[in-house]
C-alpha positions as CSV (number, residue, x, y, z in Angstrom):
1,X,0.0,0.0,0.0
2,X,1.4,3.3,-1.0
3,X,2.1,5.8,1.7
4,X,-0.4,8.6,2.4
5,X,0.4,11.8,0.4
6,X,1.6,14.7,2.5
7,X,-1.0,17.3,3.5
8,X,-0.6,20.7,1.8
9,X,-0.5,23.7,4.0
10,X,-3.8,25.6,4.4
11,X,-4.1,29.0,2.7
12,X,-4.5,31.9,5.0
13,X,-8.2,32.9,5.4
14,X,-9.5,29.8,3.8
15,X,-10.8,28.3,7.0
16,X,-12.7,31.5,7.8
17,X,-14.3,31.6,4.4
18,X,-15.6,28.0,4.4
19,X,-16.8,28.3,7.9
20,X,-19.2,31.0,6.8
21,X,-20.4,29.0,3.7
22,X,-23.0,26.3,3.9
23,X,-22.2,23.0,2.1
24,X,-25.7,23.0,0.7
25,X,-25.2,26.3,-1.2
26,X,-21.9,26.4,-3.0
27,X,-22.7,29.9,-4.4
28,X,-23.3,31.4,-1.0
29,X,-19.8,32.7,-0.7
30,X,-20.2,34.6,-4.0
31,X,-23.5,36.0,-2.9
32,X,-22.0,37.4,0.3
33,X,-19.3,39.1,-1.7
34,X,-21.9,40.7,-3.9
35,X,-23.8,41.9,-0.8
36,X,-20.6,43.5,0.5
37,X,-20.0,45.3,-2.8
38,X,-23.5,46.7,-3.4
39,X,-25.3,49.0,-0.9
40,X,-28.8,50.2,-1.8
41,X,-29.3,54.0,-1.7
42,X,-30.4,55.5,1.6
43,X,-33.8,57.1,2.0
44,X,-37.3,56.4,0.6
45,X,-37.3,55.0,-2.9
46,X,-40.1,57.5,-3.8
47,X,-38.0,60.5,-2.8
48,X,-37.3,61.5,-6.3
49,X,-41.1,61.9,-7.0
50,X,-41.6,64.0,-3.8
51,X,-38.6,66.1,-4.6
52,X,-39.8,66.8,-8.1
53,X,-43.2,68.0,-6.8
54,X,-41.5,70.3,-4.2
55,X,-39.1,71.8,-6.8
56,X,-41.8,72.5,-9.4
57,X,-42.6,76.2,-9.7
58,X,-46.0,77.4,-8.5
59,X,-48.5,78.7,-10.9
60,X,-50.3,81.8,-9.8
61,X,-53.8,81.9,-11.2
62,X,-57.0,83.7,-10.6
63,X,-58.6,83.4,-7.2
64,X,-61.7,82.0,-8.8
65,X,-60.0,79.3,-10.8
66,X,-62.7,76.8,-10.0
67,X,-65.3,78.9,-11.8
68,X,-65.9,78.2,-15.5
69,X,-63.4,80.0,-17.8
70,X,-66.1,82.2,-19.4
71,X,-67.4,83.4,-16.0
72,X,-63.9,84.3,-14.9
73,X,-63.2,86.3,-18.0
74,X,-66.5,88.2,-17.6
75,X,-65.6,89.1,-14.0
76,X,-62.1,90.3,-15.0
77,X,-63.6,92.5,-17.7
78,X,-66.1,94.0,-15.3
79,X,-63.4,94.8,-12.8
80,X,-61.2,96.4,-15.5
81,X,-64.1,98.6,-16.7
82,X,-64.9,99.8,-13.2
83,X,-61.2,100.7,-12.6
84,X,-61.1,102.6,-15.9
85,X,-64.3,104.5,-15.0
86,X,-63.1,105.4,-11.5
87,X,-59.7,106.5,-12.8
88,X,-61.2,108.7,-15.5
89,X,-63.6,110.3,-13.0
90,X,-60.7,111.1,-10.6
91,X,-58.5,112.5,-13.4
92,X,-61.3,114.5,-15.0
93,X,-62.7,115.9,-11.8
94,X,-61.9,119.6,-11.4
95,X,-62.1,121.8,-8.4
96,X,-65.1,124.0,-8.0
97,X,-63.8,127.2,-9.4
98,X,-66.2,129.7,-11.0
99,X,-63.6,130.9,-13.4
100,X,-65.6,133.6,-15.2
101,X,-67.0,135.0,-12.0
102,X,-63.5,135.3,-10.5
103,X,-62.1,136.8,-13.6
104,X,-64.8,139.5,-13.4
105,X,-63.8,140.2,-9.8
106,X,-60.1,140.4,-10.8
107,X,-60.9,142.9,-13.6
108,X,-63.0,145.0,-11.2
109,X,-60.0,145.0,-8.8
110,X,-57.7,146.0,-11.6
111,X,-59.8,149.0,-12.5
112,X,-60.2,150.2,-8.9
113,X,-56.4,150.0,-8.5
114,X,-55.8,151.9,-11.7
115,X,-58.2,154.7,-11.0
116,X,-56.9,155.1,-7.4
117,X,-53.5,155.5,-8.8
118,X,-54.7,158.3,-11.1
119,X,-56.5,160.0,-8.3
120,X,-53.5,159.9,-6.0
121,X,-52.0,163.0,-7.5
122,X,-55.3,164.9,-7.8
123,X,-56.7,164.6,-4.2
124,X,-56.3,167.4,-1.7
125,X,-58.0,166.4,1.5
126,X,-56.1,164.2,4.0
127,X,-59.0,161.9,4.7
128,X,-59.6,161.2,1.0
129,X,-55.8,160.7,0.4
130,X,-55.7,158.1,3.2
131,X,-58.8,156.4,1.8
132,X,-57.1,156.2,-1.6
133,X,-54.0,154.7,-0.1
134,X,-55.9,152.2,2.0
135,X,-58.1,151.2,-0.9
136,X,-55.0,150.6,-3.2
137,X,-53.3,148.5,-0.6
138,X,-56.3,146.4,0.3
139,X,-57.5,145.7,-3.3
140,X,-54.0,145.0,-4.5
141,X,-53.5,142.4,-1.8
142,X,-56.9,140.8,-2.5
143,X,-56.1,140.7,-6.2
144,X,-52.8,138.9,-5.6
145,X,-54.5,136.3,-3.4
146,X,-57.2,135.8,-6.0
147,X,-54.7,135.4,-8.9
148,X,-52.6,133.0,-6.8
149,X,-55.7,130.9,-6.0
150,X,-56.6,130.7,-9.7
151,X,-53.1,129.7,-10.5
152,X,-53.2,126.9,-8.0
153,X,-56.3,125.7,-9.9
154,X,-54.5,125.9,-13.3
155,X,-56.3,129.1,-14.3
156,X,-54.4,132.1,-15.8
157,X,-56.3,135.3,-16.4
158,X,-55.4,136.8,-19.9
159,X,-54.3,140.4,-19.8
160,X,-57.2,141.2,-22.2
161,X,-59.6,140.0,-19.5
162,X,-57.7,141.6,-16.6
163,X,-57.8,145.0,-18.3
164,X,-61.3,144.5,-19.7
165,X,-63.0,147.1,-17.4
166,X,-60.7,150.0,-18.2
167,X,-62.7,153.2,-18.6
168,X,-60.5,156.1,-19.6
169,X,-63.5,158.5,-19.2
170,X,-63.1,158.3,-15.4
171,X,-59.6,159.8,-15.8
172,X,-61.0,162.7,-17.7
173,X,-63.7,163.3,-15.0
174,X,-61.2,163.3,-12.2
175,X,-58.9,165.7,-14.0
176,X,-61.8,168.1,-14.7
177,X,-62.9,167.8,-11.1
178,X,-59.4,168.8,-10.0
179,X,-59.7,172.1,-11.9
180,X,-62.8,172.9,-9.9
181,X,-61.3,171.6,-6.6
182,X,-63.8,168.8,-6.4
183,X,-61.5,165.8,-7.2
184,X,-61.9,164.5,-3.6
185,X,-65.7,164.4,-4.0
186,X,-65.5,162.9,-7.5
187,X,-63.2,160.2,-6.4
188,X,-65.2,159.3,-3.3
189,X,-68.4,159.0,-5.4
190,X,-66.6,156.9,-8.0
191,X,-65.1,154.6,-5.3
192,X,-68.3,154.1,-3.5
193,X,-70.0,153.0,-6.7
194,X,-67.2,150.6,-7.7
195,X,-66.9,149.0,-4.3
196,X,-70.6,148.3,-4.3
197,X,-70.2,146.7,-7.7
198,X,-67.2,144.8,-6.4
199,X,-69.2,143.3,-3.5
200,X,-72.0,142.3,-5.9
201,X,-69.5,140.4,-8.0
202,X,-68.3,138.7,-4.8
203,X,-71.8,137.7,-3.8
204,X,-72.4,136.2,-7.2
205,X,-69.3,134.1,-7.2
206,X,-69.5,133.0,-3.5
207,X,-72.1,130.2,-3.9
208,X,-70.2,128.6,-6.8
209,X,-66.8,128.6,-5.2
210,X,-65.1,125.8,-3.3
211,X,-64.2,125.9,0.4
212,X,-60.9,127.8,-0.1
213,X,-62.5,130.1,-2.6
214,X,-65.3,130.9,-0.2
215,X,-62.8,131.9,2.5
216,X,-61.0,134.2,0.0
217,X,-64.2,135.9,-1.1
218,X,-65.5,136.3,2.4
219,X,-62.3,138.1,3.4
220,X,-62.5,140.4,0.4
221,X,-66.2,141.2,1.1
222,X,-65.5,142.0,4.8
223,X,-62.5,144.3,3.8
224,X,-64.7,146.1,1.3
225,X,-67.3,146.7,3.9
226,X,-64.7,148.5,6.0
227,X,-63.7,150.7,3.1
228,X,-67.4,151.6,2.5
229,X,-67.7,152.7,6.1
230,X,-65.2,155.4,5.4
231,X,-67.2,156.9,2.5
């Protein structure tokens, strides 16, 4: 009988490998190696769907998106029309300014100031001279305020309108009265008549004016009343 062949030395790690492998499954060792090489991705396998929904941009639509499309369009059209109408009303609305009435007042003021300037060198009595100076100062101030008020309301009085009440015959009457030493009386008579006309114009414009215009006209009326008391 031949002698037993010598045992070959065991490879390092071989014992550990075969201890983990079942004799019933010769491929088990290979399967374990594959498990060690492949690791499934961490997290939920549906994460890519959720992330796609979260990353999608939002769409901003009409607040009444559940309504039929035709109804939505009608509502939008009505809203747009209302906005246009309201905007046009606001832009087209003008302040309550009786332009023609105020222009007539300014023209009357201009003529009183002009004639008072002519009379200044013709008057002789101190009382009439003081009345002339007071009238010129008061009416000039009132006219400046009136023109400023009209300017704020985008109204400019043409020079032709402002000087529309010029009456050169008054100048002739005052000069003739000076020759007879009655210029003071002639001026006082003229001024009383013109101041009454001035107040009548103020009364006509007052009901048509706005709040600020009413304040302005009321002050002018009161000032004129003081001047009339001196006549």
